[in-house]
N, C-alpha and C positions, 0 to 999 in steps of 0.2 A: 700097433694095433696086433695084437694076435693073428697068424693066418696070412695078415696081407701082405699082395707081392706090390713092392715100391716100384712106379714107373717113372721115367723121366723124359721128359719134355722140352721143347723149345718154348712154345706158347701154348697155349689151352684158350680151346672158346666154348660159351657154355652156352649152351642153347642150340634148338634146331627148327629157326625160322628162316626166312629163304636168306636174310639180312647175317644170320649166324653162318651160314653154311657159306655165304661168299667170304662173310670176312676169314673164314678159316682157309678156302680158296686163296684168294689174296696172299695172304702171309706166306703160302705152302708155297707156291710157285716163285716166290721171290727166293724165298731161302733154299731150295730145293736139295740137297743131299746135306746142305750145312746144319739142317734141322729138323726138327720131326714136330709136328702140329698135329693137336691132337681135340678133334668137335668132340664134348662131353654131353651127350644130352642125359637131359632131369625127364622121368617116368616113375609111374606107379607101379608097385609091384606085381598089378595084373594086365600089366601094358603089353605087348609083344613087340621087342625087341626090334623088329621090321617093322613098326608103324612108319608109315610113313612121312619122310622127310617134310617140311614147309610149314607146319606150323600153323599160323593162321592162314595161309594162301591153298593148305589144303585140310587138315582137321576141322579145320572151322570154315572151310568152303567159300572162303571167299575169290571166287573164283573171277571177279570186276576186277579187274587191274588198273587201277590211276596210273596211265603212262602222261608225262609228256612228252613225245621222243626226241625232242630238241638235248633235252636234258641227265640222254640215256647214259648211265658210266658205263665203259668196257665191259665189267666182267655179268652187270645186269642184260645188258644187253646182251651178252652170249647165253647167256639163264633164257632170257624171252623168246633166242632165235631155238635153243634146243628142246624148249617147251611147246613148240609150233604155235607160239601167241602172235595171231594175225595182227589184232591192234591191243586188245585188252582181255581177252577170253583166256582165263586159264586152267584146262583141265587138269584135276588135282594128280591123279598119274602119272601124267606125262610132267609135271613139276617134281614131283617125288623123283624120277627117272632121271632128271636133265640133274638133278642136284646130286645124286646118288651119284650119277657119271663124271660128275665135275670134281667132286671128291675125290674120286679112284684114282684117276686123273694126276690130281695134284700132290695125292700120295697122304692125303690127311685121313688121320687114323680117327673113326669113330668108336666110342664106347660109350658105357650108358653109367648112370646115377641115379641114384635117389633123390627128390627134394630135400631130404635130411645132408646131401650132402656140403660139410663148411669148409671154410679156406681160412687159412691162416698163414701170416709172412713171418718168415725170418732169415733175416740177414736180407741177400738178395734173389732168394726165393719162394713160390708159394709150394704151398702144402693143400692139397685138396684131399679132405677124407671121406669117406660114407661107410661107417659102420655096419650098414646093412647091407651092402655087397660086399664088403671086404679089399676096400678100392682104396690105398695112396698112388698120387698124383705132384710129382714135383714138375716146376716149371718157374719161369726167368719170368716171362708176360702173361697175367690174366686178363680176357676181356671175355667181361659177363655180356652175352648177346640173347640174354632171358626175356621177353614184353615187360615185364616186369620189375626189374633188378632184382635179382635173386640174392645180391652179395648187396644190401642196400645198405648195412655197418659200413664199408670201405669207398660209399659215397657220399656225398654230405646232407647236410639234414632235407627233410621230405619240406618239397613246398606247397603251401597250403593250395587247394585247386579250385576251380572256377565259384565256388560255394564266399569264398571270399572276396570275391569279385562282383556277381551279380548280386549277392544275399542269402539269407539263410533258405530261399524260399527254394532255390533252387538245390539240386547234387552236385558232389566237388568234384563229380565227370564226365565225361559225354554217353551219349547215349550207347546200349547194347544191341543186338540186333542179330535173331537167327538168319542165317544168310542160305535158308531155304532152297529146295530147287523143286518145279514143276514140269510134269508131262503133262499135255492133251490140250497147254497152251500155246496155238502160235502166232509167230510175231501179227504177223498181218489181221489175223483178227483181236488183239491185244492191241495196235494201234487203234481201229477200229472204236474196238469197247470206249478207249480214252476220249475221243471224240468226241464217242455219244454223251457221255456224261457230261465235258462240257457244253454241252450243247442242251445240255438240259435246262429249262425253266428254271427249275429250283437252283440253279447251280451259283447263281451270283449271288445269291441270298443267304447260300453253304461258304461262300467265301469270303463273305464281309462279317460274318456272325463268327467264324473259324481263325479268322485272322484280320482281327479288326486294326490292328497297327501299322497295315498297309495302306496306301491311297487307295484313291479310286481310282486314278491312272494305274500304278500299280496292280489291284484288282483285276480291269477290264485287260491287263496285258498278259495277267496269269491264263484268263478264256482263253486267251488267244494263242500262247506257246504250246504250239503240238508238241508230237513224240518224235526225237531225232533218232531214228534209225536207219542208216544209209544202206542199200542192197549188200554193199560189197565188206561190209563190216559185219564184226563179230558179236554188238551189242544195242543193245534198248535203252535208248535216256527220256526218261519221262521226269523233266526238271519241271513237275508242280505238284502242289499236291492235293487234286482234284477227286484224284482215287481214294486217296487218303480221307479226304471230307465226307465222299458219302460211303465208304466203309464204316467210319464214324458215325453218321446218321444210320448206317444200316443196321448199326448193332442196336440203336435206339440211343442213343449218348443226344445232348440237346447240344445245337452246331456251338454255343458259345463255349460248352467247355471243351472244345478240341484244344484251345490253347493248352491247357493245365492237363492233361491228358496222358495219364501214368505210359501208356503202350501209345504209339499212332504212327501212323504212316503219313511221309513229307514228301514222297515223290519217290521215285524205284532209278537205280542204277541197275541194267538185268544183264546177266552175258549170256549169249549165246553159246551153247555147247554142244557135241555131235548127238547125234541121236533124236533132236527137238526138244532138249532140256532145256530150260530156263533157270540161270540162278540168279536170283532176286535177292538185292540190298536197298533195304530201303523201311521196313518194319522196324521200330526203333520203340524203344523200353528203357525207361530212366530209374536207374538202383542209386536208392541211399547209401548203400556200407560198401565201403569199399573193399573191407575183406571179403565180404562173399562174393565181390569179383573177380579178388587174388583168388578165390578156390577156382571161378569159373574160368579165369582164364585158362588156370594147370591144369582141368578136366578133372577137380579134387570135387566137385559138386555138381550134382544132377541139374538140368533144367530147370528151372524157377517153372513152378505150373502157370502161371499168370503166364507165360509167354509160349508155352505149348497151345494153352488155350487159343491165343490171340490167332496162332497161328493154325491151327484147325477154324478157329474163324474164318478166317482170311480165303482157306479152301473152300468154305460155303459160298463166302460173299462171289467169287470165281465163278463158281458154280450155276448161284442163284440169279445175282444179277447182272454178272458175265455173259452167262448163256454158256459154260464152259463146259458140258455134262461130263466131260470124262478128263476133268484136272483131277491130278494125283500130286501130294506136296508132302517132301522127303524133309526131314530136317538134319543139320550136319552132326557130325560125332560134339564139338562141341561150340559154344556162341563165339560171337563175333564181339570181343571186348576189347573197345578201343582205348581206355587209356583207365589206369588204376592211380599210382602212384606217380608221381617227378622229385628229381634228386636234384639238390643245387650239387654242381662241376665245379671244374673250376670257371667257369663262367655259366650264364643262365640266359640263353635267347629268349626275347621278349618281342609282341605280335611286333612294336615298333620297331624293334629292332629288323625285323622281317620288311617292312613298311619301308625303311628308311637304304634297303638293298643289302643286308646282311654286314659279312665281318668284310675287311678290308681288301684288295686284292689281293695282298702278298700274303695273304694267311689263308688264300680260299682253297679248298679244295676241289671245286667246283660250281655248280652254278644250279637252281630249284625253284621252280614255278608251281605255285598251286593256293587255292582259292583258301583259305582261314574258315576251315570246314569243321564249326560244333558241331557232329551233328546230332540234334535232340534239342539244342539249345539255339536260343534267335537271340542276338544281341540288338536287332531291331526293336522284337516283342519288349526288352526289357527298357530299350531307348528309342522310342519309334522315330524321335525329330532328327535321329543321328543318320548320315548316309548308311550306306554297305557297306566294308572294306573292300578296298580294291583286290586285285590278286597282287600279291607280292613276285618280285621277282630276287630274290637274293643269293650271295654268296656264298656258301658252307663252309665252315671250320668248323674245327675237332677241339677247341677248349671244350666246348658242350657236353663233351664226351670221356673228357679225362677225369677220375679219381680227384680230389682234392688232397687226398688222407694216402696214395699211395704212387710211387713214379712209375709202377709198373704194374697200372688197373687202368681199364677203360670201359664202357659203358655203351656200348651200341645198341639202340632198344630205344621203342619209343619213353619211354619213364626215365629220359634223360635229363639235361636240362634245360628245358623247355619251361615256357612259363605256359600258364593254364591257357591263352588263349592261342600263343604262338603254336601250343600243341597241335593246334586244330592242322595246320599246314607240315610239322614236322613228324609228324606220324605216319607220314606216306610211306610205304616199304621202299618205293624205289628211294627215296631220301634217303634210308636209312643204308640201304644198298650200296649208295655211294658212299657215307658213311663209311658203312663197315670194309670197300674196298680200299679206302684211306687208312683206317685204321689199322688193319692186317697188312699197310705195307709198311706202317710206324712200326708192329712189333718186330715183322723180319729184320729190318734196320738195325732196331735196338740191339736184336739177338748179333746181328752180325760185327757192329763196332763196339758190343758189350755195354752199351748205354743205356739210363733208364728212358722208357718210352716217354717220357715229360719230356727228355732232352731233347730228341729228334729236331733235327731244324725242319720246318714244313717246304723248305725248299728244296729238301732230300724228295718228299713224298711227291711233291709237284713234278719234279724230273721224271720220278717212276711213272707216274699218270699221265704225262708228257709223251712218253713212249708208247703207253696202253694206247691211246688215244689215236695215236698216228697209226700205228700199227692195226689194229682195228678199226679204226670209224676213218682213217685218212684225214682226223683232223686233228685241232690243238685242244688242249684242256680250256673247257669252256670257262670265263669267270667274264660274267656281263652284270652282276645284280646290282640293279638301279631304283633309287628312291621313286614311289609311286605314288606318294601324299608328301607334303609339304609338313614339315615337321612341328610346327604351331599348331598344323591340324590335327596332328597324331596327338600331340599334346594336350589337348581342348575336347579328345573323345574321350568319356567318362570312364569306359572301360579301358581302353587303352591305358590310361593316366591310373589307373589302378592298380592293373597289373605292373606299369612300370614301379608304383608304388612298393606293392608287396613287394617285389624280388628285389628292391633295395634295402628293405626292410631289415 
């Protein structure tokens, strides 16, 4: 490419999500002066190169971090500490500053490219080329840490989405959300408002009509389920859909239309931020077109008008029904896009795998636990006689992140090798940060030992992680995955059985 300056690196990590940055830091800290690590940010031409790092957690304003404390990996724990997270609430500017500091201290070089950047493999070297920015970058190990798997052709074929399991009436992806901020809505007043809605005489009928797959016992439990918000914590959990059912009713929709509403509120995870600002995650829209969601995820498409309209109407609902006369709602720069596409990697993780405890202990780089949260989609709605899936505690491996097409390429992303249902737990930032730290170590070891990434023994990675756990948390590498459901029960569940068949096919 005429005029391009060819730059050499040991490891290139593409993306600027939290997990992207921590992957690069992990590799750079082990390599030290023996190699060069580059974080390559993909941006639109009009975007400021000083835009906040952190992607989903900053530009999409996902300030409520789902954190399971006992499984926090060292680098992720360091990030949370530097960002001043009390329990779950992450301020965007503090997140950006923490990532900036960690990258600088590890001597990671941050470069910029457009979404037109291409990757080619020649012998043992990757070459990344962006003709729009006169960029040529060569490296030994390439790690795609973009949310959607930018270099999709380097991965295996795409995995069919949720529609292949739930049927054509359902979209192939999870719901998207505008994680909006509000002022003028106090925490105590919000708790009282939610409780008052549950006590209204019409509420039992709204629950029965809106959630017909729930048993009478489950409906009664929802009526009694309070808001959870400890005084000394930084969040508000509204773990029932009563606000959503009343919002649906206030909009003039029939209660029975709630299950199939294209945009609805199914509860809220709310972060409590400085200045009496609340960050709301729970307004969920189901979109059919994966390509449009890719554009929304990358920031190349404008907000869908129906989502803007729903957010504005929810602000009106807070004012009129909630009595929050000073309520103001602000939409973030980007939507929270939970899922676009999945790729077949060296192995593919199913929900049954998670419920059976994940990978074997000798193959694990840690343990994680999180509900199989298919936001916007309910397996119980499709199979009302089936029990709710239990919360898995599973050992995490790296094979679902290694390219089957190249020995020196990995995918640290929610688009990695997860089945459509397993993705509900594996997409969480904490899990991806855990994987990223391990893959970063693998990349550094590959450079140091002049071996392909895929040939690095997992024992070497475990040894490095063990040292980090002991030095940062004074405990050993946690490997404690275990089965939470009998295997025959997993095989008997229609959704899990269909996912397994889909992945095996």
